C-alpha positions as CSV (number, residue, x, y, z in Angstrom):
1,M,34.9,51.2,-84.1
2,L,38.3,52.9,-84.0
3,L,36.5,55.6,-81.0
4,F,35.1,52.7,-78.9
5,K,38.3,50.6,-79.2
6,T,40.5,54.0,-77.8
7,F,37.6,54.3,-75.0
8,A,38.3,50.8,-74.1
9,A,42.1,50.9,-74.1
10,L,41.7,53.8,-72.0
11,T,39.3,52.0,-69.3
12,A,41.6,49.2,-68.8
13,A,44.5,51.7,-68.7
14,L,42.1,53.5,-65.5
15,V,40.7,50.0,-64.1
16,S,44.6,48.9,-64.1
17,L,46.1,52.3,-62.8
18,V,43.3,52.2,-59.7
19,S,44.0,48.1,-59.0
20,A,47.6,49.3,-58.6
21,Q,46.7,51.9,-56.3
22,V,44.2,49.6,-54.0
23,S,46.8,46.8,-54.0
24,S,49.5,49.3,-53.2
25,F,47.7,50.8,-50.2
26,A,46.4,47.1,-49.0
27,D,49.6,46.3,-49.1
28,A,50.6,49.6,-47.2
29,Q,48.0,48.8,-44.5
30,L,49.3,45.0,-44.2
31,H,52.8,46.1,-43.1
32,L,51.7,49.1,-40.8
33,E,52.8,49.0,-37.7
34,I,50.0,49.2,-34.5
35,A,51.6,50.5,-31.0
36,P,50.4,48.6,-28.3
37,W,47.6,49.2,-26.5
38,P,47.7,50.7,-24.0
39,P,51.1,52.1,-23.7
40,G,52.5,52.2,-20.5
41,P,55.5,51.6,-17.8
42,G,57.2,48.8,-16.8
43,S,59.2,45.5,-18.9
44,I,58.1,42.7,-20.9
45,L,57.0,40.0,-18.3
46,V,59.1,37.6,-18.9
47,P,58.0,34.0,-16.9
48,Q,59.9,32.7,-14.0
49,Q,61.9,29.6,-14.7
50,P,62.9,27.2,-12.6
51,D,66.0,26.6,-10.3
52,D,68.5,24.2,-10.1
53,E,66.5,22.2,-6.8
54,L,63.1,22.6,-8.7
55,T,65.0,21.1,-12.1
56,A,66.8,18.2,-10.7
57,M,63.6,16.9,-9.1
58,M,61.6,17.2,-12.5
59,A,64.5,14.9,-13.7
60,E,63.6,12.3,-11.2
61,V,60.1,12.2,-12.3
62,D,59.8,8.7,-14.1
63,P,57.3,7.2,-16.6
64,A,58.1,3.9,-15.4
65,H,56.6,4.8,-11.5
66,I,53.9,6.0,-13.5
67,E,53.1,2.8,-15.4
68,A,54.2,0.9,-12.1
69,T,51.1,3.0,-10.5
70,I,48.6,2.3,-12.9
71,T,49.4,-1.0,-13.4
72,K,49.0,-1.6,-9.9
73,L,45.8,0.1,-9.3
74,V,44.3,-1.6,-12.4
75,S,45.8,-4.8,-10.8
76,F,42.5,-4.4,-8.4
77,G,40.2,-5.5,-10.9
78,T,37.2,-3.1,-9.5
79,R,38.0,0.3,-7.1
80,N,34.0,0.9,-7.3
81,T,33.4,2.9,-4.1
82,M,31.3,0.1,-2.7
83,S,33.5,-2.5,-3.8
84,S,35.0,-4.5,-1.2
85,Q,37.0,-2.8,1.5
86,T,38.6,-6.0,3.0
87,N,39.4,-8.5,0.2
88,A,43.8,-7.8,0.1
89,T,43.8,-8.3,-3.5
90,R,40.6,-6.5,-5.3
91,G,38.5,-3.7,-4.8
92,I,38.8,-0.5,-3.4
93,G,39.7,-1.3,0.2
94,A,43.0,-3.6,-1.2
95,A,43.8,-0.2,-3.6
96,R,43.4,2.2,-0.3
97,D,45.9,0.0,1.4
98,W,48.2,0.2,-1.2
99,I,48.5,4.0,-1.3
100,Q,48.8,4.9,2.3
101,A,51.6,1.6,2.2
102,Q,52.9,4.0,-0.4
103,M,52.7,7.2,1.0
104,E,54.5,5.7,4.0
105,G,57.2,4.7,2.4
106,F,57.7,8.2,0.7
107,A,57.1,9.6,4.5
108,A,59.9,7.3,6.1
109,T,62.5,9.2,3.5
110,S,61.2,12.7,4.4
111,G,63.0,13.2,8.1
112,G,59.8,13.8,10.3
113,R,58.5,16.1,7.3
114,M,55.8,14.0,6.1
115,T,52.6,12.5,7.6
116,V,50.4,10.3,6.6
117,E,46.8,9.8,7.5
118,V,43.2,8.1,6.1
119,A,40.1,9.8,6.7
120,G,36.7,9.0,5.7
121,F,33.1,9.0,6.8
122,I,30.2,6.5,6.7
123,Q,28.2,7.6,3.3
124,E,24.4,7.3,3.3
125,V,22.5,6.0,0.6
126,D,22.2,8.4,-2.4
127,G,22.2,8.2,-5.7
128,A,24.4,5.5,-7.6
129,I,25.3,5.0,-3.9
130,I,23.3,1.9,-3.0
131,M,24.2,1.1,0.6
132,P,26.0,2.8,3.7
133,T,29.5,2.5,2.3
134,N,33.3,3.9,4.2
135,I,34.7,6.5,2.0
136,S,38.1,6.8,2.7
137,N,40.8,9.5,1.5
138,V,44.7,8.6,1.8
139,V,46.4,12.3,2.4
140,A,50.7,13.2,2.5
141,T,51.1,15.6,4.0
142,L,54.9,17.4,3.9
143,T,54.9,20.2,6.5
144,G,56.6,23.6,5.0
145,S,59.9,24.8,6.7
146,V,59.2,28.6,6.2
147,D,55.2,29.7,6.1
148,P,53.7,26.2,7.6
149,T,50.3,27.1,7.6
150,R,50.2,28.2,3.7
151,V,48.8,24.6,2.1
152,Y,48.7,23.9,-1.5
153,L,47.5,20.5,-2.2
154,V,47.3,18.3,-5.8
155,G,45.0,15.0,-5.8
156,G,43.2,12.4,-7.8
157,H,40.2,9.9,-6.9
158,Y,41.6,6.0,-6.9
159,D,38.1,5.3,-7.3
160,S,36.8,3.6,-10.9
161,R,33.4,2.5,-12.8
162,N,32.1,0.9,-15.3
163,T,29.1,1.3,-17.3
164,N,27.0,0.7,-14.6
165,N,28.1,3.5,-11.4
166,S,26.0,0.9,-9.1
167,D,28.4,-1.9,-10.3
168,F,30.5,-2.8,-7.5
169,T,31.2,-6.7,-8.5
170,N,32.3,-6.5,-12.0
171,D,35.6,-4.9,-13.6
172,A,36.5,-1.5,-13.2
173,P,40.2,-1.0,-14.2
174,G,39.9,3.1,-14.1
175,A,43.8,3.2,-16.1
176,D,42.6,6.7,-16.9
177,D,40.3,7.5,-15.2
178,D,42.0,8.6,-12.7
179,A,44.6,5.8,-11.9
180,S,46.7,8.6,-14.1
181,G,46.2,11.3,-11.5
182,V,46.6,8.8,-8.5
183,A,50.0,8.0,-10.5
184,V,50.9,11.9,-10.6
185,V,50.3,12.7,-7.0
186,L,52.0,9.5,-5.9
187,E,55.1,10.4,-8.2
188,L,54.8,14.1,-6.5
189,A,54.7,12.7,-3.6
190,R,58.0,10.1,-3.5
191,V,60.0,13.2,-5.4
192,M,59.6,15.9,-3.1
193,A,59.7,14.1,0.5
194,T,63.2,14.1,0.5
195,H,63.1,17.8,0.2
196,K,62.3,21.1,2.3
197,P,59.3,23.6,0.8
198,G,58.9,26.6,1.8
199,A,54.8,26.3,2.5
200,T,53.2,22.6,3.1
201,L,52.4,20.2,0.5
202,M,49.1,18.2,0.8
203,F,48.9,14.9,-1.9
204,A,46.1,13.5,-2.1
205,A,44.1,10.3,-3.2
206,F,40.1,10.6,-3.3
207,A,37.5,8.0,-2.9
208,G,33.7,8.7,-3.9
209,E,34.6,11.3,-7.0
210,E,32.3,8.9,-9.5
211,Q,29.4,8.8,-7.3
212,G,29.0,12.8,-6.4
213,L,32.9,13.7,-5.3
214,F,31.7,12.5,-2.0
215,G,35.3,12.3,-0.8
216,S,36.4,15.3,-1.6
217,N,33.9,17.5,-0.5
218,F,34.2,15.7,2.7
219,L,38.2,16.6,2.5
220,A,37.6,20.6,1.3
221,T,35.0,20.9,3.7
222,T,37.2,19.7,6.6
223,L,39.8,21.8,5.7
224,A,37.8,25.0,5.7
225,S,36.1,23.6,9.3
226,K,39.7,24.4,10.8
227,G,40.4,27.6,9.2
228,M,42.9,26.0,6.7
229,N,44.9,29.0,4.3
230,I,44.8,26.5,0.9
231,E,45.8,28.9,-1.2
232,G,45.6,26.6,-4.3
233,M,44.4,23.2,-5.2
234,L,45.7,21.1,-8.4
235,N,43.1,18.3,-9.7
236,N,44.2,15.7,-12.0
237,D,41.4,13.5,-13.6
238,I,42.2,11.6,-17.0
239,V,45.7,12.7,-17.2
240,G,46.6,9.3,-19.0
241,S,46.6,9.1,-23.0
242,S,47.7,11.6,-25.7
243,T,45.2,10.1,-28.1
244,A,41.9,11.1,-29.8
245,D,39.2,9.0,-30.6
246,D,40.1,9.4,-34.3
247,G,43.6,8.4,-33.4
248,T,45.1,11.6,-33.5
249,T,48.0,12.5,-30.8
250,D,48.6,15.3,-28.7
251,P,51.3,14.6,-26.4
252,F,52.8,18.0,-25.4
253,N,49.3,19.9,-24.3
254,I,47.3,19.7,-21.2
255,R,44.1,21.2,-20.4
256,M,43.7,23.2,-17.4
257,F,39.9,24.0,-16.9
258,T,40.1,27.4,-14.6
259,Q,36.7,28.8,-13.3
260,G,36.1,32.2,-13.6
261,L,33.0,34.0,-11.1
262,P,33.9,32.2,-7.8
263,S,30.8,30.3,-6.6
264,T,31.0,32.3,-3.2
265,E,30.5,35.2,-4.0
266,T,27.6,37.1,-3.4
267,L,25.2,38.5,-6.5
268,A,26.3,42.0,-5.1
269,Q,30.0,41.2,-5.3
270,L,29.3,39.4,-8.8
271,Q,27.9,42.8,-10.0
272,L,30.9,44.6,-8.4
273,R,33.1,42.3,-10.0
274,A,31.4,42.8,-13.5
275,T,31.3,46.6,-13.3
276,I,35.0,46.6,-12.8
277,G,35.6,43.9,-15.5
278,A,37.1,42.1,-13.0
279,E,35.3,38.5,-14.6
280,N,38.9,37.2,-15.9
281,D,40.1,38.0,-12.8
282,S,39.3,35.8,-9.9
283,P,41.6,34.0,-8.0
284,I,41.4,31.2,-9.2
285,R,41.9,33.0,-13.3
286,Q,45.3,34.0,-11.3
287,L,45.9,30.7,-10.1
288,G,45.8,29.4,-13.6
289,R,47.7,32.1,-15.2
290,F,50.4,31.3,-12.6
291,V,50.5,27.9,-13.5
292,A,50.3,28.6,-17.5
293,E,53.4,30.8,-16.9
294,V,55.3,28.9,-14.6
295,S,55.0,25.4,-16.1
296,S,55.0,25.6,-20.0
297,N,58.8,25.3,-20.3
298,S,61.4,23.5,-21.8
299,I,61.5,21.4,-18.4
300,T,57.7,19.7,-18.8
301,Q,58.2,19.9,-22.2
302,M,54.4,21.0,-22.4
303,N,51.8,23.9,-23.1
304,V,49.2,24.7,-20.3
305,Q,46.1,25.6,-22.3
306,M,43.9,27.4,-20.2
307,D,40.0,26.5,-20.9
308,Y,37.5,29.5,-19.5
309,R,35.1,26.9,-17.8
310,Q,35.1,24.8,-14.1
311,D,35.0,21.4,-16.0
312,R,33.7,20.0,-19.4
313,Y,30.2,19.7,-20.5
314,L,28.2,17.5,-18.6
315,R,31.6,16.6,-16.2
316,G,32.9,17.6,-12.9
317,G,35.4,16.5,-10.5
318,D,37.6,16.6,-7.1
319,H,37.8,20.3,-7.5
320,V,34.5,21.7,-7.2
321,P,34.1,20.6,-3.8
322,F,37.3,23.3,-2.9
323,I,35.6,26.0,-5.6
324,E,32.4,25.6,-3.4
325,Q,35.0,26.2,-0.3
326,G,36.3,29.3,-1.7
327,F,39.7,28.1,-2.6
328,P,41.4,28.4,-5.5
329,A,41.6,25.2,-7.5
330,V,41.8,24.3,-11.2
331,R,41.4,20.8,-13.1
332,F,44.2,19.0,-15.5
333,T,42.4,16.7,-18.0
334,E,44.2,15.4,-21.1
335,P,43.4,18.2,-24.4
336,H,41.3,15.0,-26.7
337,E,39.2,12.0,-24.8
338,N,38.2,9.4,-25.9
339,F,34.7,8.3,-24.2
340,A,34.7,4.6,-25.5
341,H,37.7,4.4,-22.8
342,Q,35.8,5.7,-19.9
343,H,32.6,4.1,-17.7
344,Q,32.7,1.9,-20.2
345,N,32.5,-2.0,-18.9
346,V,34.9,-4.0,-20.5
347,R,34.1,-5.5,-23.9
348,V,35.0,-5.6,-28.2
349,Q,31.6,-4.4,-29.9
350,D,31.5,-4.0,-33.7
351,G,35.2,-4.3,-34.1
352,V,35.9,-1.6,-30.9
353,Q,37.7,-2.3,-27.9
354,F,35.8,-0.8,-24.8
355,G,37.1,-0.1,-21.7
356,D,39.2,2.0,-19.6
357,L,42.3,-0.2,-20.2
358,I,45.8,0.0,-19.2
359,E,47.0,-0.2,-23.1
360,F,45.2,3.0,-23.8
361,C,47.9,4.7,-21.6
362,D,51.0,7.0,-22.9
363,F,53.0,7.0,-19.6
364,E,55.2,9.2,-21.0
365,F,52.6,12.0,-21.5
366,T,51.5,11.3,-17.6
367,A,55.2,12.1,-16.2
368,R,55.1,15.1,-18.2
369,V,51.8,16.2,-17.0
370,A,53.0,15.5,-13.2
371,R,55.7,18.1,-14.0
372,V,53.6,20.7,-15.1
373,N,51.9,19.9,-11.7
374,G,55.6,19.8,-10.1
375,V,57.1,22.6,-11.4
376,A,53.6,24.7,-10.4
377,L,53.2,22.8,-6.5
378,W,56.8,24.0,-6.3
379,S,57.3,27.1,-7.1
380,L,53.6,28.1,-5.3
381,A,55.5,26.7,-2.2
382,Q,58.7,28.5,-2.5
383,A,57.5,32.2,-3.3
384,P,55.9,34.4,-1.0
385,G,51.7,33.9,-0.3
386,T,49.6,36.0,-2.8
387,P,49.6,39.4,-1.3
388,K,46.6,40.0,0.7
389,G,44.5,43.3,0.8
390,L,44.8,44.4,-2.3
391,T,43.3,47.7,-3.1
392,M,42.7,50.0,-5.9
393,D,42.5,54.0,-4.2
394,L,39.4,55.7,-5.7
395,S,39.5,58.4,-3.6
396,V,40.1,61.3,-6.6
397,L,39.7,60.9,-10.3
398,T,43.6,60.7,-11.5
399,N,44.9,59.3,-15.0
400,N,47.6,57.1,-12.4
401,S,46.9,54.2,-10.7
402,T,47.6,53.8,-6.6
403,L,47.3,50.3,-5.4
404,K,48.3,49.5,-1.5
405,W,48.5,46.3,0.0
406,T,49.3,44.3,3.0
407,D,52.9,44.0,3.7
408,D,54.1,40.0,4.0
409,P,57.2,39.6,6.3
410,L,58.2,36.9,4.1
411,A,58.6,38.8,1.1
412,A,61.4,40.2,0.2
413,S,60.2,42.5,-2.6
414,Y,56.7,43.2,-4.7
415,E,56.3,43.7,-8.0
416,V,53.5,45.5,-10.4
417,V,51.6,43.7,-13.3
418,W,49.5,44.6,-15.9
419,R,48.0,43.5,-19.0
420,A,45.4,44.9,-21.3
421,S,42.2,44.2,-20.2
422,E,41.6,41.8,-23.1
423,D,44.7,40.2,-23.0
424,P,44.7,36.2,-21.2
425,F,47.8,36.9,-19.4
426,W,49.9,39.3,-17.5
427,T,52.3,41.3,-20.0
428,H,54.4,43.9,-17.8
429,V,55.9,43.9,-14.8
430,I,57.4,46.3,-12.4
431,P,59.3,45.9,-9.6
432,V,58.5,48.2,-6.9
433,G,60.9,46.8,-3.7
434,K,59.5,46.4,-0.3
435,V,56.4,48.6,0.2
436,S,52.9,48.3,0.9
437,E,51.5,50.6,-1.9
438,A,52.6,52.1,-5.4
439,T,51.3,54.7,-8.0
440,I,52.0,53.8,-11.2
441,L,51.7,56.0,-14.3
442,L,49.1,54.3,-16.2
443,S,45.4,55.3,-15.7
444,K,43.0,52.4,-14.4
445,D,40.8,52.8,-16.7
446,N,43.3,52.0,-19.8
447,A,44.6,48.5,-17.8
448,Q,44.1,45.8,-15.3
449,F,46.3,45.4,-12.2
450,G,47.9,42.5,-10.1
451,V,50.8,42.7,-7.2
452,R,52.9,39.7,-6.8
453,A,55.7,39.0,-3.8
454,V,59.1,37.5,-4.5
455,G,61.1,36.0,-2.1
456,A,64.7,36.2,-1.9
457,N,65.4,33.3,-3.2
458,G,63.2,34.9,-6.6
459,F,60.4,32.7,-6.7
460,K,57.1,35.0,-7.5
461,S,53.8,34.4,-5.9
462,P,50.6,34.4,-8.4
463,A,49.6,38.2,-8.7
464,A,46.8,39.2,-6.4
465,F,43.7,41.4,-7.5
466,Q,42.1,44.2,-5.8
467,A,39.2,43.0,-3.4
468,I,36.0,42.8,-4.3
469,A,34.1,44.0,-1.7
470,D,31.3,42.8,0.6
């Protein structure tokens, strides 16, 4: 018995010792500092901040103006694409004319730099379009003072719908979907009309979105046919509410949908993109990275959440036709949707209020979304354009990386940015001066590289990634 007790005590002591060693080893592992990979040159990238002019502009964004715009658009009863085009107080025609008048009022303050156009076409019967219908976009253009041929566009759709997408008679308030997006567009046009962007800005209110993206497709194809240099499109669709269907709120986050693989690339180009690990480095993703970098800050009070897909499941938006024309485009949508307040007849059913009513909108939230768009739009316009013709020198095997690009006379200098291939955002930056070639002492096999242009005013372009050959 004594021997057994002694053995048991010895066993317990050994278990205790082993446990202590394991615990000590685990603690050591928890406190082990692992060096970042890959190691390389450059400083940690710090997001660029708005300058004084941009900060002042964003302070002018007014939730009361947002509310007034949404209220007015809802007052037209229905804005279904096929609703009346001639009634002065009800239907999409009245909404179109009111939006045009607002934009022309903003243009009057611009010193001739802003012009307004209502352009459209007759859409024949197609799906939910059950009769030939005039579809008109209202677009205000603020011409750039430095590089007017480079264009950035912000848009939202002013048509609305209820449960029946072809119902052009009954009410379809469309407060969140998408009077909120139009309110963003109009507020930015109002604020920016009196300023001088470097590049040209377009503020678009689309029609025909609900039945098939007809208005945005018309504008995107028109701009492409004219050879317009559209370097970025920001679509705002359902940005009016911070409250989820379970009643929880998320007022300081906004989703930004950013497609990965370009729709216009050939199979060979897509295969090459996959071979070099550039699935996450399309121009659309570079635009998204730029927006998230410059617009997630104390000026906007918002966090921009990049969502790596074209749009939500079973949905689509006005950015898609621009992507299909080869233009980088992203979509903003509130973080938690309430589907009882979208595409529904106004009614109370089992104690639940259905319908896209203004009472469910959060005007402070939409104003913050407007600032996200405003900071991104103005930062794009004030910077030089995204560098063109970027290539990686693959002529020899080397552990260095040589990048070459076309010099832009409007750029004061350039920066090489890089990140580990698994990182979502650029992490390091290396100033290289006013050059069109740079060799970085870091292997292209260990990192992703981009080049961005820096203006004399300090504004920086989105990064360019190496061209994907035909």
